[in-house]
C-alpha positions in Angstrom: 12.9 -7.4 5.7 15.1 -9.9 4.1 13.4 -13.2 3.6 15.3 -16.3 4.7 16.5 -18.5 2.0 15.0 -22.0 1.6 17.6 -24.6 2.5 18.7 -26.7 -0.5 18.5 -30.5 -0.1 20.0 -33.2 -2.3 16.6 -33.6 -4.0 16.2 -29.9 -4.6 16.1 -28.5 -8.1 19.6 -27.7 -9.5 18.9 -24.0 -9.4 18.1 -24.0 -5.7 21.3 -25.9 -4.9 23.4 -23.4 -6.9 21.5 -20.4 -5.4 22.3 -21.7 -1.9 26.0 -22.2 -2.8 26.1 -18.6 -4.1 24.3 -17.3 -1.0 26.8 -18.9 1.3 29.6 -17.3 -0.8 28.0 -13.9 -0.2 27.5 -14.5 3.5 31.2 -15.4 3.8 32.2 -11.9 2.8 34.2 -13.1 -0.2 32.4 -10.5 -2.3 31.8 -6.9 -1.3 28.8 -4.7 -2.0 29.0 -3.6 -5.6 31.2 -6.5 -6.7 30.3 -8.3 -9.9 29.2 -11.9 -9.7 30.2 -14.7 -12.0 28.3 -14.5 -15.3 25.4 -16.8 -16.0 27.3 -18.5 -18.8 30.4 -19.1 -16.8 28.2 -20.3 -13.9 26.5 -22.8 -16.1 29.8 -24.1 -17.4 31.3 -24.4 -13.9 28.3 -26.2 -12.4 27.6 -28.2 -15.6 24.0 -27.1 -15.9 22.0 -25.4 -18.6 22.2 -21.7 -19.1 18.4 -21.3 -18.0 19.2 -23.2 -14.8 22.1 -20.8 -14.0 20.0 -17.8 -14.8 17.2 -19.1 -12.5 19.7 -19.5 -9.6 20.8 -15.9 -10.1 17.2 -14.7 -10.3 16.5 -16.5 -7.1 19.1 -14.5 -5.2 17.8 -11.3 -6.9 14.3 -11.9 -5.6 15.8 -12.4 -2.1 17.3 -8.9 -2.4 20.9 -10.1 -2.2 22.1 -9.2 -5.7 20.9 -6.9 -8.5 20.9 -7.2 -12.3 22.2 -4.3 -14.3 21.2 -4.2 -18.0 23.9 -5.4 -20.3 26.4 -5.7 -17.4 25.4 -8.7 -15.3 24.7 -9.3 -11.7 26.2 -7.4 -8.7 26.2 -7.7 -5.0 23.5 -5.4 -3.7 24.6 -2.0 -2.3 22.8 0.1 0.2 20.6 3.0 -1.0 22.9 5.7 -2.3 21.1 8.7 -0.8 20.2 7.2 2.6 16.8 6.9 4.1 14.1 9.5 3.7 13.7 12.1 6.4 10.3 13.2 7.8 8.3 15.3 5.4 8.3 19.1 5.6 4.7 20.4 4.9 3.4 23.9 4.6 2.4 25.3 8.0 -1.0 26.6 6.7 -4.2 25.0 5.5 -4.6 25.0 1.7 -7.2 24.2 -0.8 -6.7 21.0 -2.8 -6.2 21.6 -6.5 -5.1 18.4 -8.1 -8.2 16.8 -9.5 -7.4 18.1 -13.0 -4.0 16.5 -12.9 -5.4 13.2 -11.6 -8.0 13.1 -14.4 -5.3 13.8 -17.1 -3.1 11.0 -15.8 -5.9 8.4 -15.2 -7.4 9.1 -18.7 -4.3 7.6 -20.2 -4.4 4.4 -18.0 -4.0 1.2 -20.0 -4.6 -2.3 -18.5 -1.7 -3.5 -20.7 0.9 -1.4 -18.9 3.5 -2.9 -16.6 1.7 -2.1 -13.4 4.2 -0.1 -11.3 1.6 2.7 -10.8 -1.7 1.6 -9.4 -1.5 0.2 -5.8 -3.2 -3.1 -6.5 -2.0 -6.7 -5.9 -1.1 -8.9 -8.9 -4.4 -10.5 -10.1 -2.5 -13.8 -10.2 -2.0 -13.5 -6.4 -5.7 -13.3 -5.7 -7.5 -16.5 -4.6 -9.7 -16.6 -7.7 -10.9 -20.2 -7.2 -11.8 -19.5 -3.6 -13.7 -16.3 -4.6 -15.6 -18.2 -7.3 -16.6 -21.0 -4.8 -17.8 -18.4 -2.3 -19.9 -16.7 -5.0 -21.5 -20.1 -5.9 -22.2 -21.0 -2.3 -23.7 -17.6 -1.6 -25.7 -17.8 -4.8 -27.2 -21.1 -3.8 -28.0 -19.9 -0.4 -29.6 -16.5 -1.4 -31.3 -17.8 -4.5 -33.2 -14.9 -6.2 -32.5 -12.6 -3.2 -28.9 -12.5 -4.3 -30.0 -10.2 -7.2 -31.9 -7.8 -5.0 -30.6 -5.0 -2.7 -28.6 -5.1 0.5 -30.0 -2.3 2.5 -27.8 -0.3 4.8 -26.2 -1.0 7.2 -25.5 -4.2 5.1 -25.8 -7.9 5.6 -25.7 -8.9 9.3 -23.5 -12.0 8.7 -20.8 -9.9 7.0 -20.9 -7.3 9.8 -20.6 -10.1 12.3 -17.5 -11.5 10.6 -15.8 -8.1 10.4 -16.5 -7.4 14.0 -15.2 -10.8 15.1 -12.0 -10.3 13.2 -11.5 -6.8 14.6 -12.0 -8.2 18.1 -8.8 -10.2 17.6 -6.7 -7.0 17.5 -8.9 -5.2 20.1 -11.5 -3.5 17.9 -14.2 -2.0 20.2 -17.2 -2.4 18.0 -19.9 -5.0 17.3 -21.9 -5.9 14.2 -24.5 -3.2 14.9 -21.8 -0.6 15.0 -20.8 -1.2 11.4 -22.1 0.1 8.1 -21.1 -1.8 4.9 -19.9 0.5 2.1 -18.8 0.5 -1.5 -15.1 0.2 -0.8 -13.0 2.2 1.7 -13.2 5.3 -0.4 -16.9 5.6 0.2 -16.3 4.8 3.9 -13.9 7.8 4.1 -16.3 10.0 2.2 -19.1 9.2 4.6 -16.8 9.9 7.5 -15.9 13.3 6.1 -19.5 14.2 5.5 -20.4 13.2 9.0 -17.9 15.4 10.8 -17.1 18.3 8.3 -18.8 21.2 6.5 -17.5 22.7 3.3 -14.6 25.1 4.0 -13.5 23.1 7.1 -9.8 22.1 7.6 -8.8 18.5 7.7 -5.3 17.5 9.0 -3.7 14.9 6.8 -0.3 13.2 6.4 2.3 14.4 4.0 2.6 12.8 1.5 -1.1 11.6 1.4 -2.9 9.1 -0.7 -4.3 10.9 -3.7 -7.7 9.4 -3.3 -8.0 11.2 0.0 -7.0 14.5 -1.7 -9.6 14.0 -4.4 -12.3 13.5 -1.7 -11.2 16.7 0.1 -11.3 18.7 -3.1 -14.7 17.3 -4.1 -16.2 18.1 -0.6 -14.8 21.6 -0.6 -12.5 20.9 2.4 -9.0 22.4 3.0 -5.9 20.2 3.7 -3.5 20.9 6.6 -0.4 18.7 6.0 1.3 17.2 9.1 4.9 16.2 9.0 5.2 12.4 8.7 8.0 10.1 9.4 8.5 7.5 6.7 8.9 4.7 9.3 6.6 5.7 12.2 3.9 7.9 10.6 2.5 11.3 11.6 4.6 13.1 14.1 2.8 13.7 17.4 4.4 17.1 18.2 3.7 18.5 14.8 0.1 17.4 15.1 -0.3 18.8 18.6 1.0 22.2 17.3 -1.4 22.1 14.4 -4.4 21.3 16.6 -3.6 24.3 18.9 -3.0 26.7 16.0 -5.7 25.7 13.4 -8.3 23.6 15.2 -9.1 21.2 12.3 -12.5 19.6 12.0 -10.9 16.2 11.7 -7.7 14.3 11.3 -7.6 11.8 8.5 -4.7 9.3 8.7 -3.5 5.8 8.0 -1.6 4.9 11.2 -1.0 1.3 9.9 0.8 0.9 6.6 0.4 4.4 5.3 0.1 5.0 1.6 2.5 6.0 -0.1 5.2 5.8 2.6 4.4 2.4 4.1 4.9 3.8 7.6 3.3 2.2 10.7 2.9 3.9 14.0 4.1 2.0 17.1 1.3 0.8 19.3 2.0 3.4 22.1 2.0 6.2 19.5 -1.4 5.1 18.3 -2.7 5.1 21.9 -1.3 8.6 22.4 -2.9 9.8 19.1 -6.3 8.6 20.2 -6.0 10.3 23.6 -4.7 13.5 22.1 -7.6 13.8 19.7 -10.2 12.8 22.3 -8.9 15.5 24.6 -9.0 18.0 21.8 -12.5 17.0 20.7 -11.3 16.4 17.1 -12.5 13.2 15.4 -10.0 10.8 13.9 -10.9 9.2 10.5 -8.7 6.1 10.4 -8.1 4.6 7.0 -7.0 1.1 7.7 -7.3 -0.4 4.2 -3.8 -1.9 4.4 -4.0 -3.0 8.0 -4.3 -6.8 7.3 -0.9 -6.7 5.6 0.8 -5.7 8.8 2.3 -7.9 11.5 4.0 -11.3 11.4 1.1 -13.6 12.3 -1.1 -11.5 14.6 -1.8 -8.0 13.1 -1.1 -5.0 15.3 -4.1 -3.1 16.8 -5.6 -0.2 14.9 -6.2 3.1 16.6 -9.8 2.0 17.0 -8.7 -0.4 19.6 -8.0 2.5 22.0 -11.2 4.4 21.3 -13.3 4.6 24.4 -15.5 7.5 23.5 -16.5 6.8 19.8 -14.2 9.5 18.5 -12.6 7.3 15.9 -14.3 6.6 12.6 -12.7 3.4 11.4 -12.7 2.7 7.7 -11.4 -0.4 5.8 -12.1 -2.9 3.0 -10.9 -6.0 1.2 -9.8 -4.1 -1.9 -6.0 -4.3 -1.2 -6.0 -7.9 -0.1 -8.8 -10.0 -1.5 -11.0 -8.7 -4.3 -10.4 -5.1 -5.5 -13.3 -5.2 -8.0 -15.9 -6.3 -5.5 -15.9 -2.9 -3.8 -16.7 -4.2 -0.3 -15.7 -1.9 2.5 -17.0 -0.8 5.9 -17.0 1.9 8.5 -17.3 1.7 12.3 -18.2 5.4 12.9 -18.4 5.4 16.7 -20.6 8.2 18.0 -21.2 9.4 14.5 -23.1 6.3 13.5 -26.4 8.0 12.9 -24.9 10.7 10.7 -23.0 8.1 8.6 -26.0 5.9 8.2 -28.1 8.8 7.1 -25.5 9.8 4.5 -25.2 6.2 3.3 -29.0 6.1 2.7 -28.9 9.4 0.9 -26.0 8.3 -1.3 -26.2 5.2 -3.6 -28.8 3.7 -1.3 -28.0 -0.1 -1.3 -25.2 -2.6 -1.6 -24.8 -5.9 -3.5 -26.1 -8.9 -1.3 -24.3 -11.6 -3.4 -20.9 -10.0 -3.0 -21.4 -9.2 0.7 -22.5 -12.8 1.3 -19.5 -14.2 -0.6 -17.0 -12.1 1.4 -18.6 -13.3 4.5 -18.1 -16.9 3.3 -14.4 -16.3 2.7 -13.9 -14.7 6.1 -15.8 -17.4 7.9 -14.1 -20.4 6.2 -10.5 -19.5 7.2 -9.6 -19.1 3.5 -8.9 -15.4 3.9 -6.3 -16.1 6.6 -4.6 -18.7 4.5 -4.6 -16.4 1.6 -3.2 -13.5 3.7 -0.2 -15.6 4.8 0.7 -16.4 1.2 0.1 -12.8 0.1 2.3 -11.3 2.8 5.1 -13.6 1.9 4.9 -12.8 -1.8 4.7 -9.1 -1.0 7.8 -9.2 1.1 9.8 -11.0 -1.6 8.6 -8.6 -4.3 9.4 -5.4 -2.2 12.9 -6.7 -1.6 13.4 -7.4 -5.3 12.1 -4.0 -6.5 14.0 -2.1 -3.8 17.2 -3.8 -4.8 16.6 -2.9 -8.5 15.9 0.7 -7.6 19.1 0.9 -5.6 21.1 -0.5 -8.5 19.6 1.5 -11.4 18.3 4.9 -10.1 20.6 7.9 -10.2 22.9 8.9 -7.3 21.1 10.9 -4.7 17.9 8.8 -4.9 16.3 8.0 -1.5 13.6 5.5 -0.8 11.2 4.6 2.0 11.8 1.2 3.7 8.4 -0.1 4.5 8.1 -2.8 7.0 4.7 -3.8 5.6 2.6 -3.0 2.6 3.6 -3.1 -1.0 4.2 0.5 -2.2 7.6 2.1 -2.4 8.1 5.9 -2.1 11.1 7.2 -4.0 12.7 10.6 -3.7 14.6 11.5 -6.9 17.3 14.1 -7.4 15.8 17.6 -7.4 16.2 18.2 -11.1 14.1 15.1 -12.1 10.5 15.9 -12.7 8.2 12.9 -12.0 5.6 14.0 -14.5 8.2 13.7 -17.2 9.2 10.3 -15.9 5.5 9.3 -16.0 5.1 10.6 -19.6 8.2 8.8 -20.9 7.4 5.6 -19.0 4.0 5.4 -20.7 5.8 5.5 -24.0 7.6 2.4 -22.8 4.4 0.7 -21.7 5.1 1.2 -18.0 2.8 2.8 -15.4 4.2 4.8 -12.5 2.5 7.3 -10.1 4.2 10.7 -10.0 4.7 12.5 -6.7 2.5 15.5 -7.8 -0.5 13.3 -7.0 0.3 13.0 -3.4 0.2 16.6 -2.2 -2.7 19.1 -2.1 -1.1 21.5 -4.6 1.0 19.0 -6.6 4.2 20.3 -4.9 6.2 17.1 -4.7 7.6 17.1 -8.2 10.7 14.8 -7.7 9.0 11.8 -6.1 7.5 8.5 -7.5 5.3 5.8 -5.9 6.1 2.3 -7.2 3.7 -0.6 -6.7 5.6 -3.7 -5.7 2.7 -6.1 -5.5 3.5 -8.0 -8.6 5.5 -11.2 -9.3 9.2 -9.9 -9.6 9.7 -11.4 -13.1 12.6 -10.4 -15.3 10.1 -8.3 -17.3 8.9 -6.4 -14.2 12.4 -5.8 -12.8 13.6 -4.8 -16.2 10.8 -2.2 -16.2 12.1 -0.8 -12.9 15.6 -0.7 -14.4 14.2 1.2 -17.4 12.6 3.8 -15.1 16.0 4.1 -13.4 17.6 4.8 -16.7 15.0 7.5 -17.5 15.7 9.1 -14.2 19.5 9.0 -14.8 19.0 10.7 -18.2 16.8 13.4 -16.7 19.2 13.9 -13.8 22.0 14.8 -16.2 19.9 17.3 -18.3 20.2 21.0 -17.5 
């Protein structure tokens, strides 16, 4: 994941020249992992530059994941994760009711927009193409005139459905504009999918750990969760799923095969193909949550499971909430053979969408602005994930293990067993920092020593300092009886 350094030229800023010199020193092996670097003050004296310039050079290497800062100690060559990589999860073998809505409400009620945002999985507002979005709104407003303030009746504006289907065709999506229903974000899309294929009391197979929004939906709809062992790199384990299908016959499988939340795992293409075939043979629908899919791949994004759906057994859900405009709440579902049921549920729900926002998203997709924005966003995400990962490795207690996502912007952290993530969350709030405790990501809040960290923010000294503060909290709790 390490991002290549930008070569320094004679006309480059002084800090880039110094950073490149230090990077070459590290590459030569002159310093070993864990060794301390020259201090910023001595570096400024040696290179005859200002102290802020020397600090900027060191921070440049930190954002590349090569060195880490330790509070009041200086900068050190990055070491590998102390506890190693995370193993596949170990779920309960039986379906269980979901009982974590009360916990979620208690945590969300204390949310504060002024918190350092390591909790909510949202991109930094400064990373969103605000000017592009405003232009799209203005263009759409001029075109729609008064109709922009009316209703967009299901299945949603044809021009937007056409743009979504055309983009999906690039990765092999097997659906057209008439196969899509526009929704209020991906959460509504998943809710509609669950309503279409499940009845209260049914069992739904999910990943472990699972996105807490999924768990809240299951609880609200009266559905039971059957956790499936999930590898932190390659997603839901096929053998574990096959065994669960034979033993429990779930009404549906709900998964994020591309950039899973909170692990960041992505299934290899052949495993996706095999998953679709397995569920088609078993007659069990797959609800595919692909909300992070556009963050995957270097250039061309990998296919979603929907690309291998020949029978309409995959209900494909996605949105622009994690990449373009979280507050616009524009999502969609391609429900395959369940189209009639989903459209009926959409009409029975909140009835209509927002035509102005749907038209504006269509403008952004059609203009090419979305693709240009995605390239910048993925580069920023990669840099930020490296920087946060390095700071976690440097500051969290021995025995900590972390996921190593290839794509996406969330980091899943397993703490030593004696560290309770709810206590970390409580103390972090007192410091003005938001984190998501692991108890949110399992049906019965039984992952107490895990945290999810959002890395989709500019890795400023303030943000990385907050990661270090969380590490210090965890160290303190790890040493308590």
